[in-house]
NUKOL-645426 format. One record per residue (C-alpha): residue in one letter; y, x, z. Coordinates in nm, 2 decimals, m for minus. Each point is the difference from the previous one (the first is absolute). Layout:
% NUKOL-645426
R aa  north   east     up
R  a      Y      X      Z
...
END
This chain:
% NUKOL-645426
R aa  north   east     up
R  m  m0.44   0.40   0.46
R  a   0.07  m0.08   0.37
R  d   0.22  m0.30  m0.03
R  s  m0.15  m0.32   0.11
R  p   0.04  m0.25  m0.29
R  p   0.26  m0.26   0.04
R  a  m0.14  m0.34   0.10
R  s   0.04  m0.27  m0.25
R  s   0.17  m0.32   0.06
R  g  m0.05  m0.33  m0.17
R  e   0.25  m0.20   0.19
R  e   0.22  m0.24  m0.19
R  v   0.35   0.12  m0.06
R  p   0.26  m0.25   0.11
R  s   0.28  m0.10  m0.23
R  a   0.34   0.16   0.03
R  p   0.28  m0.21   0.14
R  p   0.28  m0.12  m0.23
R  h   0.31   0.22  m0.05
R  t   0.19   0.03   0.33
R  t   0.38  m0.03   0.03
R  v   0.23   0.19   0.23
R  d   0.05  m0.31   0.23
R  d  m0.37  m0.01   0.07
R  i  m0.02   0.35   0.14
R  s   0.32   0.04   0.20
R  n  m0.18  m0.04   0.34
R  l  m0.31   0.21  m0.09
R  e  m0.08   0.33   0.16
R  h   0.11   0.29  m0.23
R  h  m0.13   0.36  m0.01
R  p   0.13   0.28  m0.21
R  l  m0.35   0.12  m0.07
R  v  m0.35  m0.15   0.06
R  i  m0.35   0.13  m0.06
R  i  m0.26  m0.26  m0.11
R  g  m0.35   0.12   0.11
R  g  m0.10   0.19   0.30
R  g  m0.29   0.19  m0.15
R  i  m0.01   0.38  m0.02
R  g   0.27   0.02  m0.27
R  g   0.24  m0.23   0.18
R  l  m0.05   0.17   0.34
R  v   0.05   0.35  m0.14
R  l   0.31  m0.12  m0.19
R  a   0.14  m0.15   0.32
R  l  m0.03   0.33   0.18
R  c   0.15   0.19  m0.30
R  l   0.30  m0.24  m0.01
R  d   0.04   0.04   0.37
R  q   0.01   0.37  m0.04
R  v   0.26   0.02  m0.28
R  y   0.22  m0.28   0.14
R  n  m0.03   0.04   0.37
R  h  m0.08   0.37   0.05
R  s   0.24   0.16  m0.26
R  i   0.17   0.30   0.17
R  t   0.31   0.18  m0.11
R  t   0.00   0.36   0.10
R  d   0.26   0.27   0.05
R  d  m0.03   0.24  m0.29
R  a   0.07   0.30   0.23
R  n  m0.31  m0.03   0.22
R  g  m0.19  m0.31  m0.11
R  e   0.05  m0.18   0.33
R  p   0.03  m0.38  m0.03
R  i   0.36  m0.12   0.04
R  t  m0.02  m0.37  m0.11
R  s  m0.26  m0.26  m0.03
R  s   0.01  m0.37  m0.07
R  s   0.05  m0.19   0.32
R  v  m0.07  m0.34  m0.16
R  k  m0.36  m0.10  m0.04
R  f  m0.07  m0.14  m0.35
R  p  m0.26  m0.28   0.04
R  i  m0.31   0.02  m0.21
R  h  m0.21  m0.33  m0.03
R  v  m0.36  m0.02  m0.10
R  y  m0.15  m0.34  m0.09
R  e  m0.38   0.00   0.03
R  s  m0.23  m0.29  m0.10
R  t  m0.27   0.06   0.26
R  a   0.06  m0.12   0.36
R  e  m0.11   0.33   0.15
R  y  m0.17   0.32  m0.09
R  s  m0.37  m0.01   0.07
R  a  m0.20   0.28   0.16
R  n  m0.33   0.11  m0.16
R  a   0.08  m0.18  m0.33
R  g  m0.21   0.12  m0.30
R  g   0.10   0.27  m0.24
R  a   0.12   0.36   0.01
R  i   0.21   0.23  m0.20
R  g   0.03   0.37  m0.08
R  l   0.33   0.17   0.07
R  y   0.08   0.28  m0.24
R  p   0.27   0.28   0.01
R  n   0.25  m0.19  m0.21
R  g   0.01  m0.29   0.24
R  l  m0.03   0.21   0.31
R  r   0.32   0.18  m0.11
R  v   0.19  m0.32   0.05
R  l  m0.14  m0.03   0.36
R  r   0.09   0.36   0.07
R  n   0.36  m0.04  m0.11
R  l   0.02  m0.29   0.24
R  s  m0.14   0.22   0.28
R  r   0.21   0.31  m0.07
R  g   0.31  m0.14  m0.16
R  s   0.10   0.11  m0.35
R  s   0.30   0.16  m0.18
R  p  m0.01  m0.07  m0.37
R  s   0.17   0.28  m0.19
R  y   0.26  m0.23  m0.15
R  l   0.14  m0.07   0.35
R  d   0.06   0.37   0.08
R  s   0.36   0.00  m0.12
R  e   0.07  m0.30   0.22
R  h  m0.16   0.15   0.31
R  v  m0.22  m0.31   0.05
R  k  m0.36  m0.03   0.10
R  f  m0.24  m0.27   0.09
R  g  m0.12   0.03   0.36
R  a  m0.36  m0.03   0.12
R  n  m0.02  m0.37   0.11
R  c  m0.38   0.02   0.04
R  p  m0.09   0.34   0.15
R  n  m0.36  m0.08   0.09
R  l  m0.08  m0.22  m0.30
R  l  m0.20   0.25  m0.21
R  q  m0.19   0.13   0.30
R  n  m0.09  m0.35   0.11
R  v  m0.13  m0.09  m0.35
R  r  m0.21   0.32  m0.02
R  t  m0.14  m0.07   0.35
R  a  m0.10  m0.36  m0.11
R  g  m0.18   0.13  m0.31
R  c  m0.24   0.27  m0.10
R  d   0.04   0.30  m0.23
R  y  m0.22   0.00  m0.31
R  i  m0.04   0.38  m0.02
R  y  m0.23  m0.04  m0.31
R  r  m0.02  m0.21  m0.31
R  r  m0.36  m0.06  m0.12
R  w  m0.14  m0.15  m0.32
R  m  m0.36  m0.11   0.04
R  r  m0.29  m0.18  m0.15
R  h  m0.14  m0.31   0.18
R  d  m0.31   0.20   0.10
R  g   0.21   0.24   0.20
R  l   0.03   0.29  m0.24
R  q   0.34   0.16   0.02
R  v   0.14   0.05  m0.35
R  a   0.31   0.19   0.11
R  v   0.21   0.06   0.32
R  a   0.37   0.09   0.01
R  r   0.21   0.10   0.30
R  e   0.26  m0.27   0.05
R  d   0.28   0.26   0.06
R  e  m0.03   0.06  m0.38
R  l   0.23  m0.30  m0.04
R  l   0.28   0.20   0.18
R  p   0.20   0.26  m0.17
R  d   0.02   0.35   0.14
R  i   0.29   0.09   0.22
R  k   0.12   0.36  m0.03
R  v   0.08   0.14   0.35
R  d   0.10   0.36   0.07
R  e  m0.16   0.20   0.28
R  s   0.29  m0.06   0.25
R  e  m0.04  m0.37  m0.05
R  m  m0.38   0.02   0.02
R  a   0.03   0.16   0.34
R  k   0.19  m0.30   0.13
R  l  m0.27  m0.23  m0.15
R  e  m0.28   0.20   0.17
R  v   0.18  m0.03   0.33
R  l   0.02  m0.38  m0.06
R  d  m0.37  m0.02  m0.08
R  e  m0.08   0.20   0.31
R  s   0.19  m0.24   0.22
R  e  m0.19  m0.29  m0.14
R  k  m0.35   0.14   0.08
R  g  m0.20  m0.24   0.20
R  t   0.19  m0.31  m0.11
R  g  m0.22  m0.08  m0.30
R  s   0.33  m0.05  m0.20
R  r  m0.02   0.02  m0.37
R  s   0.37  m0.07  m0.04
R  s   0.16   0.35   0.04
R  a   0.27   0.07  m0.26
R  v  m0.22   0.22  m0.22
R  s  m0.35   0.16   0.01
R  r  m0.17   0.26  m0.20
R  a  m0.16  m0.15  m0.30
R  d  m0.35   0.13   0.07
R  s  m0.02  m0.10   0.37
R  t  m0.23  m0.30  m0.04
R  k  m0.36   0.05   0.12
R  s  m0.30  m0.20  m0.08
R  q  m0.37  m0.02   0.06
R  d  m0.11  m0.16  m0.33
R  v  m0.09   0.21  m0.30
R  e   0.22  m0.16  m0.25
R  g   0.29   0.00   0.24
R  e  m0.05   0.38   0.06
R  r   0.00   0.04  m0.38
R  a   0.32  m0.18  m0.02
R  n   0.15   0.22   0.27
R  r  m0.10   0.31  m0.19
R  r   0.14  m0.12  m0.33
R  p   0.34   0.16  m0.08
R  r   0.29  m0.22   0.09
R  g   0.11  m0.18  m0.32
R  g  m0.34   0.04  m0.15
R  s  m0.17   0.29  m0.19
R  f   0.18  m0.06  m0.33
R  a   0.34  m0.03   0.16
R  n  m0.07   0.30   0.22
R  a  m0.09   0.21  m0.30
R  m   0.31  m0.10  m0.18
R  g   0.20   0.08   0.31
R  a  m0.16   0.34   0.02
R  l   0.10   0.07  m0.36
R  e   0.36  m0.10   0.08
R  a  m0.01   0.22   0.32
R  m  m0.13   0.30  m0.20
R  k   0.29  m0.05  m0.24
R  d   0.25  m0.02   0.28
R  m  m0.16   0.30   0.17
R  s   0.04   0.20  m0.32
R  q   0.36  m0.09  m0.03
R  n   0.07   0.06   0.37
R  l  m0.17   0.34  m0.02
R  s   0.22   0.12  m0.28
R  q   0.31  m0.12   0.19
R  r  m0.11   0.17   0.32
R  l  m0.07   0.33  m0.18
R  s   0.35  m0.01  m0.15
R  r   0.14  m0.03   0.35
R  i  m0.21   0.26   0.19
R  s   0.20   0.28   0.14
R  f  m0.16   0.32   0.15
R  t   0.12   0.19   0.30
R  g  m0.23   0.29   0.07
R  s  m0.35  m0.14   0.03
R  d   0.11  m0.34   0.12
R  a   0.03  m0.29  m0.24
R  t   0.18  m0.33   0.06
R  t   0.03  m0.30  m0.23
R  t   0.36  m0.13  m0.01
R  s   0.11  m0.34  m0.12
R  a   0.27  m0.06  m0.25
R  a   0.25  m0.03   0.28
R  g  m0.11   0.34   0.14
R  g  m0.22  m0.13   0.29
R  s  m0.36   0.08   0.06
R  d  m0.27  m0.24  m0.12
R  k  m0.19   0.06   0.32
R  s   0.21  m0.26   0.17
R  t  m0.07  m0.27  m0.26
R  p  m0.24  m0.25   0.15
R  r  m0.31  m0.08  m0.20
R  a  m0.07  m0.36  m0.10
R  s  m0.30  m0.18   0.14
R  r  m0.15  m0.32  m0.14
R  v  m0.03  m0.29   0.25
R  v  m0.03  m0.38  m0.03
R  d   0.19  m0.27   0.19
R  t  m0.27  m0.16   0.22
R  e   0.23  m0.28   0.12
R  l  m0.04  m0.14  m0.34
R  l  m0.38   0.02  m0.03
R  s  m0.16  m0.32  m0.12
R  l  m0.15  m0.24   0.26
R  g  m0.17  m0.33   0.03
R  i   0.13  m0.27   0.23
R  r  m0.08  m0.37   0.07
R  r   0.27  m0.21  m0.16
R  w   0.06  m0.20   0.31
R  k   0.04   0.32   0.21
R  y   0.25   0.15  m0.24
R  q   0.19  m0.33  m0.02
R  q   0.01  m0.02   0.38
R  v   0.14   0.35   0.03
R  l   0.28  m0.08  m0.25
R  y   0.07  m0.34   0.17
R  d   0.03   0.16   0.34
R  q   0.24   0.26  m0.14
R  c   0.21  m0.27  m0.16
R  k   0.03  m0.19   0.32
R  e   0.09   0.32   0.18
R  v   0.30   0.07  m0.23
R  g   0.11  m0.37   0.00
R  i  m0.12  m0.14  m0.33
R  q   0.02  m0.39   0.03
R  f  m0.32  m0.18  m0.09
R  h  m0.04  m0.37  m0.10
R  m  m0.37  m0.07   0.01
R  g  m0.17  m0.30  m0.16
R  k   0.26  m0.02  m0.28
R  r  m0.18  m0.06  m0.33
R  l   0.25   0.02  m0.28
R  q   0.00  m0.30  m0.23
R  s   0.28   0.08  m0.25
R  v   0.31   0.20  m0.06
R  t   0.30  m0.15  m0.19
R  s   0.34   0.13  m0.08
R  i   0.33  m0.13   0.15
R  p   0.30   0.04  m0.23
R  a   0.28   0.24   0.10
R  s   0.28  m0.15   0.19
R  g   0.25   0.08   0.27
R  e   0.20   0.33   0.05
R  d  m0.28   0.24  m0.08
R  g  m0.10  m0.18  m0.33
R  d  m0.36   0.10   0.08
R  a  m0.31  m0.19  m0.11
R  k  m0.26  m0.04   0.27
R  s  m0.36  m0.11   0.03
R  l  m0.14  m0.30   0.18
R  l  m0.35   0.04   0.15
R  l  m0.20  m0.30   0.08
R  f  m0.31   0.04   0.22
R  k  m0.30  m0.22   0.02
R  d   0.09  m0.13   0.34
R  g   0.32  m0.14  m0.14
R  s   0.24   0.26   0.14
R  r   0.26   0.17  m0.22
R  i   0.22   0.31   0.01
R  t   0.23   0.18  m0.24
R  a   0.01   0.37  m0.08
R  s   0.21   0.24  m0.20
R  l  m0.31   0.20  m0.10
R  v  m0.36  m0.11   0.01
R  i  m0.26   0.27  m0.01
R  g  m0.35  m0.13  m0.10
R  a  m0.29   0.18   0.16
R  d  m0.21  m0.31  m0.01
R  g  m0.30   0.11  m0.20
R  i  m0.18  m0.10  m0.32
R  n   0.09  m0.37   0.04
R  s   0.37   0.09   0.06
R  k   0.24  m0.29   0.00
R  v   0.29   0.25  m0.02
R  r  m0.16   0.13  m0.32
R  n   0.02  m0.36  m0.14
R  y   0.37   0.01   0.07
R  v   0.06   0.34  m0.15
R  t  m0.18  m0.10  m0.32
R  n   0.15  m0.35  m0.01
R  p   0.33  m0.01   0.19
R  k   0.13  m0.30  m0.20
R  p  m0.31  m0.22  m0.01
R  t  m0.06  m0.30  m0.22
R  a  m0.25  m0.27   0.07
R  a  m0.24   0.16  m0.25
R  t   0.02   0.36   0.14
R  t  m0.02  m0.13   0.36
R  k  m0.32  m0.19  m0.08
R  q  m0.14   0.31  m0.18
R  q   0.06   0.21   0.31
R  e  m0.15  m0.26   0.23
R  e  m0.32  m0.01  m0.20
R  y  m0.04   0.38  m0.05
R  v  m0.29   0.18   0.17
R  p  m0.05   0.38  m0.04
R  a  m0.29   0.07  m0.23
R  y  m0.35   0.07   0.15
R  t  m0.13   0.34  m0.11
R  g  m0.37  m0.09   0.01
R  v  m0.06   0.23   0.30
R  t  m0.07  m0.12   0.36
R  c   0.02   0.24   0.30
R  l  m0.19  m0.03   0.33
R  m   0.16   0.22   0.27
R  g  m0.03   0.05   0.37
R  c  m0.04   0.27   0.26
R  a  m0.26   0.12   0.26
R  s  m0.02   0.27   0.27
R  v  m0.26   0.21  m0.18
R  p   0.02   0.38  m0.04
R  r  m0.02   0.16  m0.34
R  i   0.09   0.32  m0.17
R  r   0.37   0.06   0.00
R  g   0.21  m0.10  m0.30
R  i   0.09  m0.28  m0.23
R  c  m0.30  m0.07  m0.22
R  f  m0.05  m0.17  m0.34
R  p  m0.36  m0.10  m0.07
R  s  m0.10  m0.17  m0.32
R  s  m0.32  m0.17  m0.11
R  a  m0.14  m0.08  m0.34
R  t  m0.28  m0.20   0.16
R  t   0.22  m0.25   0.19
R  k   0.28   0.01  m0.25
R  c   0.26   0.06   0.27
R  h   0.21   0.28   0.15
R  a   0.14   0.05   0.35
R  c   0.23   0.19   0.22
R  y  m0.07   0.11   0.36
R  y   0.25   0.18   0.22
R  p   0.07   0.08   0.37
R  t   0.26  m0.18   0.20
R  r  m0.10   0.15   0.34
R  a  m0.20   0.31   0.10
R  p  m0.07   0.16   0.34
R  k   0.16   0.32   0.09
R  e  m0.23   0.30  m0.02
R  v   0.00   0.33   0.18
R  d  m0.03   0.36  m0.11
R  d  m0.20   0.27   0.19
R  e   0.29   0.05   0.25
R  g   0.01  m0.37   0.07
R  n   0.33  m0.06  m0.19
R  a   0.03  m0.34  m0.17
R  d  m0.04   0.03  m0.38
R  d  m0.12  m0.29  m0.22
R  t  m0.15   0.23  m0.26
R  v  m0.26   0.19   0.20
R  r  m0.26  m0.17   0.22
R  p  m0.01  m0.37   0.10
R  v   0.01  m0.12   0.36
R  s  m0.03  m0.35   0.14
R  g   0.26  m0.24  m0.13
R  d   0.05  m0.29  m0.24
R  y  m0.04   0.02  m0.37
R  e   0.13  m0.26  m0.24
R  q  m0.04  m0.02  m0.37
R  v   0.11  m0.25  m0.26
R  f  m0.20  m0.11  m0.30
R  q   0.13  m0.16  m0.32
R  i  m0.27  m0.11  m0.24
R  y   0.11  m0.12  m0.35
R  f  m0.22  m0.23  m0.21
R  p   0.06  m0.14  m0.34
R  s   0.01  m0.38   0.05
R  p   0.11  m0.19  m0.31
R  i   0.00  m0.34   0.18
R  e   0.32  m0.06   0.19
R  r  m0.06  m0.13   0.35
R  p   0.33   0.00   0.19
R  d  m0.14  m0.25   0.25
R  t  m0.23   0.29   0.13
R  w   0.27   0.26   0.02
R  r   0.08   0.03   0.36
R  t  m0.08   0.17   0.33
R  l  m0.36  m0.07   0.09
R  t  m0.10  m0.13   0.34
R  p  m0.22   0.24   0.21
R  t  m0.31  m0.20  m0.09
R  e   0.08  m0.01  m0.37
R  a   0.09   0.37   0.00
R  k  m0.33   0.10   0.16
R  e  m0.21  m0.21  m0.23
R  e   0.18   0.10  m0.32
R  c   0.02   0.37   0.08
R  r  m0.37   0.02   0.10
R  e  m0.10  m0.18  m0.31
R  l   0.21   0.24  m0.21
R  a  m0.15   0.30   0.19
R  k  m0.35  m0.13  m0.09
R  k   0.09  m0.03  m0.37
R  l   0.16   0.35   0.00
R  r  m0.30   0.16   0.17
R  e  m0.23  m0.15  m0.26
R  d   0.22   0.16  m0.26
R  g  m0.03   0.34   0.15
R  w   0.33   0.03   0.20
R  d   0.00   0.27   0.26
R  e  m0.01  m0.11   0.37
R  q   0.34   0.15   0.08
R  f   0.15  m0.28  m0.22
R  l  m0.21  m0.27   0.16
R  a   0.05   0.08   0.36
R  p   0.35  m0.16   0.03
R  l  m0.12  m0.32  m0.16
R  e  m0.28  m0.03   0.25
R  s   0.19   0.12   0.31
R  e   0.04  m0.23   0.30
R  t   0.36   0.13   0.01
R  l   0.08  m0.15  m0.33
R  t   0.35  m0.16   0.00
R  g   0.29  m0.11  m0.22
R  v  m0.22  m0.10  m0.29
R  l   0.20  m0.14  m0.29
R  r  m0.09  m0.13  m0.35
R  v   0.28   0.00  m0.26
R  g   0.03  m0.03  m0.37
R  l   0.22   0.25  m0.16
R  r   0.30  m0.15  m0.19
R  s   0.25   0.17  m0.23
R  r   0.35  m0.08  m0.10
R  e   0.22   0.18  m0.26
R  a   0.25   0.25   0.14
R  l   0.36  m0.08  m0.06
R  d   0.25   0.22  m0.19
R  v   0.30  m0.15   0.18
R  w  m0.02  m0.03   0.38
R  h   0.34  m0.15   0.09
R  v   0.24  m0.28  m0.08
R  g   0.36  m0.05   0.09
R  g   0.32   0.20  m0.05
R  s   0.25   0.20   0.19
R  s   0.22  m0.15   0.27
R  g   0.26  m0.23  m0.14
R  v  m0.05   0.14  m0.35
R  a  m0.23  m0.11  m0.29
R  s  m0.12   0.31  m0.18
R  g  m0.07  m0.18  m0.33
R  g  m0.37  m0.07   0.05
R  d  m0.15  m0.34  m0.05
R  n  m0.08  m0.04   0.36
R  d   0.28   0.20   0.17
R  d   0.16  m0.32   0.14
R  v  m0.30  m0.10   0.21
R  g  m0.09   0.10   0.36
R  r  m0.14   0.35   0.03
R  a  m0.37   0.07   0.05
R  v  m0.23   0.31  m0.05
R  l  m0.37   0.06   0.02
R  l  m0.23   0.27   0.14
R  g  m0.37   0.05   0.04
R  d  m0.26  m0.25  m0.13
R  a   0.28  m0.25  m0.08
R  a   0.12   0.24  m0.28
R  h  m0.32   0.18  m0.09
R  p  m0.33  m0.15   0.13
R  p  m0.27   0.28   0.02
R  v  m0.37   0.02  m0.04
R  p  m0.15   0.19   0.29
R  y  m0.18   0.29  m0.17
R  i   0.24   0.30   0.05
R  g   0.13  m0.08   0.35
R  q   0.36  m0.02  m0.11
R  g   0.09  m0.37   0.03
R  a   0.15   0.03   0.35
R  m   0.13   0.35  m0.07
R  m   0.21  m0.14  m0.29
R  a   0.14  m0.27   0.22
R  m   0.09   0.27   0.26
R  e   0.17   0.21  m0.27
R  d   0.18  m0.31  m0.12
R  a   0.13  m0.06   0.36
R  g   0.12   0.36   0.05
R  t   0.16   0.01  m0.34
R  l   0.17  m0.33   0.03
R  a   0.14   0.07   0.34
R  l   0.15   0.34  m0.11
R  l   0.16  m0.16  m0.31
R  l   0.15  m0.30   0.19
R  a   0.14   0.24   0.26
R  r   0.15   0.21  m0.28
R  y   0.15  m0.28  m0.21
R  c   0.03  m0.30   0.24
R  p   0.13   0.15   0.32
R  l   0.08  m0.19   0.32
R  d   0.33  m0.18   0.03
R  t   0.09  m0.04   0.37
R  t   0.35  m0.12  m0.04
R  n  m0.07  m0.33   0.16
R  s  m0.37  m0.05   0.06
R  p  m0.27   0.23  m0.13
R  t  m0.08  m0.08  m0.36
R  v  m0.07   0.19  m0.32
R  d   0.23   0.09  m0.28
R  f  m0.18  m0.11  m0.32
R  s   0.26   0.12  m0.24
R  l  m0.24   0.25  m0.16
R  f  m0.32  m0.21   0.04
R  k  m0.07   0.02  m0.37
R  k   0.02   0.38   0.00
R  a  m0.24   0.01   0.29
R  m  m0.24  m0.23  m0.18
R  h   0.02   0.20  m0.32
R  a  m0.09   0.32   0.19
R  y  m0.28  m0.18   0.19
R  e  m0.16  m0.14  m0.32
R  s   0.04   0.33  m0.19
R  l  m0.20   0.17   0.28
R  r  m0.26  m0.25   0.09
R  v  m0.10  m0.21  m0.30
R  s  m0.14   0.28  m0.21
R  r  m0.16   0.18   0.30
R  t  m0.18  m0.31   0.13
R  k  m0.13  m0.09  m0.35
R  t  m0.13   0.35  m0.05
R  i  m0.17   0.04   0.34
R  l  m0.14  m0.36   0.02
R  g  m0.10   0.03  m0.37
R  s  m0.21   0.30   0.10
R  s  m0.16  m0.22   0.27
R  v  m0.11  m0.26  m0.26
R  e  m0.16   0.28  m0.21
R  l  m0.17   0.16   0.30
R  g  m0.14  m0.34   0.09
R  k  m0.14  m0.05  m0.35
R  t  m0.17   0.34   0.02
R  q  m0.16  m0.09   0.33
R  q  m0.14  m0.32  m0.14
R  k  m0.12   0.17  m0.31
R  r  m0.19   0.25   0.22
R  a  m0.17  m0.30   0.15
R  e  m0.09  m0.17  m0.33
R  s  m0.11   0.29  m0.22
R  k  m0.24   0.29   0.10
R  l   0.12   0.20  m0.31
R  y   0.36  m0.04   0.09
R  n  m0.07   0.07   0.36
R  a  m0.17   0.33  m0.09
R  w   0.30   0.10  m0.21
R  r   0.25  m0.11   0.27
R  e  m0.19   0.19   0.27
R  w   0.02   0.32  m0.21
R  s   0.37  m0.07  m0.06
R  i   0.07  m0.05   0.38
R  k  m0.18   0.32   0.08
R  a   0.19   0.20  m0.26
R  q   0.34  m0.14   0.10
R  v  m0.06   0.07   0.37
R  w  m0.13   0.35  m0.08
R  a   0.29   0.08  m0.22
R  y   0.29  m0.17   0.18
R  g  m0.12  m0.05   0.36
R  t   0.00  m0.38  m0.03
R  l   0.04  m0.27  m0.27
R  p   0.34   0.07  m0.16
R  v   0.07  m0.38  m0.03
R  m   0.05  m0.01   0.38
R  r   0.28   0.26   0.02
R  p   0.29  m0.18  m0.18
R  g  m0.01  m0.28   0.26
R  a  m0.05   0.21   0.31
R  a   0.22   0.30  m0.07
R  s   0.33  m0.18  m0.08
R  d   0.30   0.02   0.23
R  y   0.21  m0.32  m0.03
R  m   0.31   0.16   0.16
R  t   0.00   0.28  m0.25
R  k  m0.01  m0.26  m0.28
R  v   0.29  m0.19   0.15
R  e   0.20   0.32   0.03
R  e  m0.05   0.08  m0.37
R  v   0.12  m0.34  m0.11
R  v   0.30  m0.01   0.23
R  l   0.11   0.35  m0.09
R  e  m0.03  m0.06  m0.38
END
């Protein structure tokens, strides 16, 4: 639950222009591909497309050395509605392993298994991206469920969201050398780390550290499986033992000694540990990286409408006309909508052949208010480490607090380590407090002025103190360092089952809307989230990584004349994209809805809260963390793409 809720918008939607003819667009600027929306999903997509289209390397199958690479730069255009990205804007998000995998593939490069036979890999176009993001944020380390009075219900280690990696002793030796080389740097981004390495001063944190990885129940089941395997292995070993005098050696089936077989050790991938980061900082890191690799930005371009241009000319290819609020127009062969819950590209995807009635209906549509309002902000106030979920039956509200910056700490030898002992430095924590508010007040949903923020937060702190809230939750509200305070009403919109429109290049595939200009959605435009499980932005990042891989696979570059994209298999790419993403996003974001309901029920019913607290304790004891968190965080988008492509 570390996604800042999307801000609501009540602006009037302008009418779409009338159908446009070929003569009208002959002098307009045309792009093979444009991204609408320069938020997190759009920026990550731009980097992913740059990687697969501009950093695709063909290698020699003999030694893996690069022998060819595209020398023609494929232009990637991003149209963003804001005039500029603002520093210190409100809101923050949590980055989880499934989203961080996308950033790591951009930093390291990637080689999907289906490309092996073609000796192709995608190079690292952003070698420092993951490191820069981790530096700008703060590791959670722990996940804490609490009462409003400060009592900790349960604490889980955040590395429980990561699967174990089995590494043999020879590989572990290399990792230990790597860890040794990083001493004194305070880095938590080495490739892997022993699962039990985290230290803590707090009692519940220590208890979480002592808990078997995977939880007591899972560990017990694993022990039973291990005993079964040991029994089978023992019988196999006894059958292979040969005696020479008094010496005994165990031989493998191939005749070799088992003494040379490395033992497996359990480690976790610390590059993918969850972290909190201010939204503006993350967006700035992504934007800077986009500019470095040559992504072309068009700022202050608020999209008004998308309409289709009939196929004509030699390519027989329908295109899309984009009209912006400033009156400018462009055409595109593919429009990718990353423009949020109020997406204009979504309007086109769901209504590519508008009538007066359907256009009016879309103009008047406003996503439904959920009845919950959130007050969020941040302050430089220290607190116990971890993302924390307090709930109150007295105030009828629940909240989320998490770190976005913490000072480095030192161990007894003076080495930097942010899990041992604090030294001087800046803390920063974000708070998100959710209140049931049946009256819809969109006129009050905005960033508060410093004076408004101070008055409202102090008034809220006074109310919470009267209701018995612990001072650790009130300190940020009363801090002189309070900043970025935002009040938003949470809105919801139904997720779509079909995320694209338009057919393959020059060929209609038989669908009702195959003869219109191509468009596809990602992120909130396709599946608007509620922010209770922290997976809204992660789903958009997964969408971006998945879409880029599939476009590279089925819609390769054509550099015969000028760089463009071959859309002959666009429909196949979209079928794969929707088969991978529609069901997954519905499942994960559906879990977020249910988790939000349980949090609010905790705040409204003491009886339900008692049962829920017992349930949380039991699940954390048994499984190491709440199992509902794992399906989102543990997934690897590239593995899923490989499975679909290789079917």
